[in-house]
C-alpha positions in Angstrom: 43.9 -5.5 21.8 45.5 -2.4 20.4 46.1 -2.1 16.7 48.0 0.5 14.5 46.8 0.8 10.9 49.6 2.2 8.7 48.0 2.9 5.3 48.4 5.9 3.0 45.1 5.4 1.2 43.0 7.4 3.7 39.6 6.0 2.8 40.9 2.4 3.1 42.8 3.2 6.4 39.7 4.9 7.9 37.5 2.0 6.7 39.8 -0.6 8.3 40.0 1.3 11.5 36.2 1.8 11.7 35.6 -2.0 11.2 38.2 -2.9 13.9 36.7 -0.4 16.3 33.3 -2.0 15.8 34.9 -5.2 17.2 35.8 -3.3 20.4 39.5 -3.0 19.4 41.6 0.2 20.2 42.8 1.5 16.8 45.2 4.3 15.8 46.0 5.3 12.2 49.2 6.5 10.5 49.1 7.6 6.9 52.9 7.3 6.3 55.8 5.2 7.5 57.4 8.0 9.5 54.2 8.6 11.5 53.9 4.8 12.0 57.4 4.6 13.5 56.7 7.5 15.7 53.6 6.0 17.1 55.3 2.6 17.6 57.8 4.3 19.9 55.1 5.8 22.0 52.4 3.1 22.3 52.5 -0.6 23.0 50.7 -2.1 20.1 49.7 -5.8 19.7 49.3 -5.8 15.9 50.5 -3.5 13.1 48.5 -3.5 9.9 51.2 -2.3 7.5 50.8 -1.2 3.9 54.1 -2.1 2.1 54.1 0.9 -0.2 54.0 3.7 2.3 55.3 7.3 1.7 58.0 9.0 3.8 59.3 5.7 5.1 58.7 2.7 3.0 56.8 -0.2 4.6 59.8 -2.4 4.1 62.0 0.0 6.1 59.4 0.1 8.8 59.7 -3.7 9.1 63.4 -3.5 9.2 63.4 -0.9 11.9 61.0 -3.0 14.0 63.3 -6.0 13.7 66.4 -4.0 14.4 65.0 -2.3 17.6 63.2 -5.4 18.9 59.8 -3.8 19.1 57.3 -6.5 20.1 54.5 -6.1 17.6 53.0 -8.6 15.2 53.0 -7.3 11.6 50.3 -8.0 9.0 51.6 -6.6 5.7 49.2 -5.3 3.0 50.2 -5.0 -0.6 48.8 -4.8 -4.1 51.3 -7.5 -5.2 50.1 -10.9 -4.3 52.6 -13.1 -6.1 54.6 -15.7 -4.3 57.9 -13.7 -4.6 56.3 -10.6 -3.1 54.8 -12.6 -0.2 58.2 -14.3 0.5 60.0 -10.9 0.4 57.6 -9.4 2.9 57.9 -12.3 5.3 61.7 -12.3 5.0 61.7 -8.6 6.1 60.0 -9.5 9.4 56.3 -9.5 8.7 54.3 -12.2 10.5 51.5 -12.4 7.9 50.8 -11.1 4.4 47.5 -10.1 2.8 47.1 -9.0 -0.9 44.8 -6.2 -1.9 41.9 -6.3 -2.6 40.8 -8.3 0.5 37.7 -9.1 2.4 37.5 -7.3 5.7 36.4 -10.5 7.4 39.7 -12.1 6.4 41.8 -9.2 7.6 39.9 -9.3 10.9 40.6 -13.0 11.4 44.3 -12.5 10.7 44.5 -9.6 13.1 42.9 -11.7 15.8 45.2 -14.6 15.0 48.3 -12.3 15.3 46.9 -10.8 18.5 46.8 -14.2 20.1 50.4 -14.6 19.2 51.4 -11.2 20.5 50.2 -11.9 24.1 49.4 -15.0 26.0 46.5 -16.7 24.2 43.1 -15.6 25.3 40.5 -18.4 25.4 37.3 -17.9 23.2 35.4 -17.4 26.4 36.3 -16.2 29.9 34.4 -16.7 33.2 34.9 -15.3 36.6 32.7 -14.4 39.6 29.6 -15.5 37.7 30.4 -13.5 34.6 30.8 -15.2 31.3 32.3 -13.3 28.4 32.1 -14.8 24.9 34.8 -13.3 22.8 33.7 -14.8 19.5 30.1 -13.6 19.7 30.8 -10.4 21.8 28.3 -11.5 24.4 28.3 -11.2 28.2 26.2 -13.1 30.7 25.9 -12.6 34.5 24.6 -15.7 36.3 22.9 -16.7 33.0 21.4 -13.3 32.3 22.4 -11.6 29.1 24.1 -8.2 29.7 24.2 -5.9 26.7 27.4 -3.8 26.7 28.8 -0.9 24.7 32.1 -1.5 22.9 34.3 0.1 25.5 32.5 -1.6 28.3 33.0 -4.9 26.6 36.7 -4.2 26.0 37.2 -3.0 29.6 35.6 -6.1 31.0 37.7 -8.4 28.8 40.9 -6.8 30.1 39.8 -7.3 33.7 38.9 -10.9 33.1 42.1 -11.5 31.2 44.0 -10.4 34.2 42.7 -13.5 36.1 42.3 -11.8 39.4 45.3 -9.5 39.2 44.9 -5.7 39.6 44.8 -3.8 36.3 46.0 -0.2 36.3 44.1 2.7 34.7 47.1 3.3 32.5 46.9 -0.3 31.1 43.2 0.0 30.4 43.7 3.3 28.6 46.5 1.7 26.5 44.5 -1.4 25.5 40.9 -0.2 25.3 41.1 3.4 24.1 43.1 5.0 21.3 45.7 7.8 21.2 43.1 10.5 21.0 42.0 9.8 24.5 43.2 12.3 27.1 45.3 10.4 29.6 44.0 12.6 32.4 40.4 12.0 31.5 38.0 10.2 33.8 36.7 8.0 31.0 37.9 4.8 32.6 36.1 5.6 35.8 32.9 6.6 34.0 32.9 3.5 31.8 33.5 1.3 34.9 30.6 2.9 36.6 28.3 2.1 33.7 29.7 -1.4 33.5 29.1 -2.0 37.2 25.6 -0.8 36.9 24.8 -3.1 34.0 26.4 -6.2 35.6 24.2 -5.6 38.7 24.5 -6.7 42.3 26.5 -8.0 44.1 29.3 -5.8 42.6 32.3 -7.8 41.4 34.7 -5.1 40.2 36.8 -3.8 43.1 38.7 -0.5 43.1 42.1 -0.6 44.6 42.9 3.0 45.5 45.9 4.4 43.8 46.5 1.1 42.0 43.7 0.1 39.7 40.8 -2.3 39.4 40.3 -6.1 39.7 37.8 -8.9 39.7 39.0 -11.0 42.6 
C-alpha cells in the first residue's frame, strides 16, 4: 500500500510517516496542499492522510480537486475540530473517513488499513502460495511451516507478489507500491531486495524472473 501524508505540522507528519513505514507501507509526505496535489498527479496512492487546515491549498480544496478530477485515492481527513458539523462537512467534501486530533496512532493505522482495503481489491488477512504463508496482521512469513524473518521491504515485496495471485508483477509496480518517491527509479534496489528475499525463503526457489517483464510466483 502507498500512502501520502499531507500535514503542515512537520513533527506530526514525520511521526505518522515513520509509524506507517514501520508497518512496511510506502509513505510520502507533503507539508502543504499544493505539494500534495502535485504528488497526487505523479504517483498512484491508495490512501491520502489529509490535514484539513493546510497552507497554500486548503485541505477542503484538495478534496474538491480530487473529486473533480476523479483521482482514485481514499481520503482520511485529519482536523482539530471534532464536532459533528465539522465531520459532516469533511465527508460531504469527498473525504472517506474523518479523524479528530489528538488521536492514537493505532486508530489512524487501523483506519488507513480499512481505507486501503477499499481502494484496491480486498486483501485477505493471510495469503498462501507455493508453500509460503504471509500473515498480514502479525507481519509474519512461513515457508513450509518454517518461520522466515523478513525486513520491511522484503515483506512488502513478497506481499505484492502474493497479491498478484500468479500474475507477473513489473519492477515499476513494485517501486510504486513498496518504495517511496525518494527511490531512484533507475536503481537496482528491487533486484537486490529480491535476491535477499529469495535467499531467506530458501530452496527450491519460488520467485521467477520474467526477463524484460517482471517477477512472479507461479
